VEXGU-449567 format. One line per 10 residues: their letters; for each residue x, y, z of C-alpha. Coordinates in nm, 3 decimals, always signed. Each point is the difference from the previous one (the first is absolute). Layout:
N
a = X/Y/Z ~ ...
***
This chain:
151
xxxxxxxxxx = +2.390/-1.929/-4.595 ~ -0.181/+0.067/+0.330 ~ +0.185/+0.161/+0.287 ~ +0.034/-0.266/+0.270 ~ +0.245/+0.031/+0.284 ~ +0.011/-0.092/+0.364 ~ +0.021/+0.373/+0.074 ~ -0.332/+0.063/-0.172 ~ -0.156/-0.289/+0.191 ~ +0.137/+0.133/+0.332
xxxxxxxxxx = -0.140/+0.342/-0.083 ~ -0.341/-0.154/-0.065 ~ +0.012/-0.176/+0.336 ~ +0.106/+0.327/+0.166 ~ -0.297/+0.179/-0.161 ~ -0.239/-0.267/+0.125 ~ +0.151/+0.017/+0.349 ~ -0.040/+0.379/+0.006 ~ -0.361/-0.027/-0.115 ~ -0.070/-0.246/+0.281
xxxxxxxxxx = +0.169/+0.226/+0.254 ~ -0.207/+0.297/-0.116 ~ -0.320/-0.199/+0.046 ~ +0.112/-0.125/+0.339 ~ +0.094/+0.351/+0.122 ~ -0.332/+0.142/-0.115 ~ -0.194/-0.278/+0.168 ~ +0.199/+0.054/+0.318 ~ -0.069/+0.376/-0.016 ~ -0.372/-0.062/-0.046
xxxxxxxxxx = -0.009/-0.248/+0.288 ~ +0.189/+0.239/+0.228 ~ -0.234/+0.285/-0.092 ~ -0.301/-0.219/+0.072 ~ +0.140/-0.082/+0.346 ~ +0.067/+0.368/+0.071 ~ +0.380/-0.026/-0.022 ~ +0.066/+0.329/-0.177 ~ +0.378/+0.004/+0.022 ~ +0.036/-0.354/-0.125
xxxxxxxxxx = -0.251/+0.067/-0.279 ~ +0.194/+0.309/-0.108 ~ +0.331/-0.189/+0.012 ~ -0.138/-0.287/-0.208 ~ -0.156/+0.244/-0.249 ~ +0.338/+0.173/-0.041 ~ +0.163/-0.340/-0.046 ~ -0.260/-0.095/-0.263 ~ +0.059/+0.327/-0.188 ~ +0.377/-0.052/+0.008
xxxxxxxxxx = -0.037/-0.358/-0.126 ~ -0.240/+0.119/-0.270 ~ +0.260/+0.249/-0.122 ~ +0.264/-0.274/-0.003 ~ -0.239/-0.219/-0.198 ~ -0.061/+0.275/-0.255 ~ +0.376/+0.044/-0.042 ~ +0.050/-0.377/-0.035 ~ -0.265/-0.018/-0.271 ~ +0.187/+0.261/-0.204
xxxxxxxxxx = +0.326/-0.195/-0.017 ~ +0.104/-0.046/-0.364 ~ +0.108/-0.361/+0.047 ~ -0.351/-0.087/+0.118 ~ -0.155/+0.171/-0.302 ~ +0.221/-0.201/-0.240 ~ -0.146/-0.334/+0.109 ~ -0.249/-0.145/-0.246 ~ -0.360/+0.018/+0.117 ~ -0.033/-0.380/-0.007
xxxxxxxxxx = +0.305/-0.040/+0.225 ~ -0.131/+0.230/+0.272 ~ -0.153/-0.141/+0.316 ~ -0.379/+0.057/+0.005 ~ +0.012/+0.238/+0.296 ~ +0.275/+0.208/-0.158 ~ -0.185/+0.007/-0.333 ~ -0.308/+0.132/+0.180 ~ +0.202/+0.267/+0.182 ~ +0.173/+0.111/-0.320
xxxxxxxxxx = -0.336/+0.042/-0.171 ~ -0.181/+0.175/+0.282 ~ +0.292/+0.172/+0.170 ~ +0.077/+0.004/+0.371 ~ -0.287/+0.035/+0.246 ~ -0.079/+0.367/+0.059 ~ +0.125/+0.163/+0.317 ~ -0.256/+0.088/+0.262 ~ -0.001/+0.371/+0.067 ~ -0.314/+0.039/+0.207
xxxxxxxxxx = +0.081/-0.032/+0.367 ~ -0.249/-0.149/+0.240 ~ -0.178/+0.259/+0.213 ~ +0.158/+0.043/+0.339 ~ -0.228/-0.072/+0.293 ~ -0.063/+0.284/+0.240 ~ +0.247/+0.040/+0.287 ~ -0.247/+0.212/+0.196 ~ -0.101/-0.274/+0.248 ~ +0.367/-0.071/+0.073
xxxxxxxxxx = +0.066/+0.371/+0.057 ~ -0.300/+0.018/+0.237 ~ +0.132/-0.299/+0.191 ~ +0.344/+0.161/+0.024 ~ -0.158/+0.321/+0.133 ~ -0.192/-0.200/+0.263 ~ +0.329/-0.169/+0.104 ~ +0.169/+0.335/+0.030 ~ -0.285/+0.136/+0.212 ~ +0.004/-0.304/+0.230
xxxxxxxxxx = +0.378/+0.020/+0.049 ~ -0.024/+0.375/+0.062 ~ -0.269/-0.058/+0.264 ~ +0.217/-0.267/+0.164 ~ +0.306/+0.225/+0.011 ~ -0.196/+0.301/+0.127 ~ -0.165/-0.208/+0.272 ~ +0.338/-0.146/+0.103 ~ +0.156/+0.347/-0.003 ~ -0.276/+0.162/+0.207
xxxxxxxxxx = -0.067/-0.269/+0.259 ~ +0.318/-0.204/-0.018 ~ +0.014/-0.371/-0.048 ~ -0.127/-0.075/+0.350 ~ -0.361/+0.092/-0.094 ~ -0.060/-0.318/-0.204 ~ -0.383/+0.005/-0.027 ~ +0.008/+0.314/-0.214 ~ +0.272/-0.148/-0.223 ~ -0.162/-0.336/-0.071
xxxxxxxxxx = -0.261/+0.111/-0.256 ~ +0.223/+0.220/-0.219 ~ +0.289/-0.246/+0.030 ~ -0.208/-0.300/-0.111 ~ -0.161/+0.207/-0.277 ~ +0.340/+0.119/-0.123 ~ +0.149/-0.348/-0.005 ~ -0.305/-0.155/-0.168 ~ -0.033/+0.270/-0.263 ~ +0.371/-0.013/-0.075
xxxxxxxxxx = -0.014/-0.375/-0.052 ~ -0.304/+0.033/-0.227 ~ +0.166/+0.283/-0.197 ~ +0.314/-0.204/-0.054 ~ -0.195/-0.307/-0.113 ~ -0.221/+0.201/-0.234 ~ +0.302/+0.182/-0.140 ~ +0.181/-0.326/-0.066 ~ -0.305/-0.153/-0.162 ~ -0.070/+0.295/-0.229
x = +0.353/-0.013/-0.133
***
């Protein structure tokens, strides 16, 4: 007599849901990596690995293995034959942070020049302060925007 219970059917649905979540997390990680969102890509990759481990554990449940092959859902049958999707271990190469560091150094130099000029001549000598002040503000804004974009 084949093993048919609502519990076995629920476990099959849970396995299929986990498999879908693994695929969705991996696709989201790939999309985030393509857009340059490193933190989000890493978070989604960790989530995909965690879901993949949960899927592997769910596939090893004895009650799922007792179900007759004909009574299994097609997706579950395929997963039981092939096993869970392998975990991705290779991390995407990290882009260089050198341009961002150069931009931060330029910001620091512009702010230092502004503070030195204000300290030497006081705030009343505005023409000498305009160039370093504008450069400092502009470079700081650019550095913040680039830093936010690079993740």
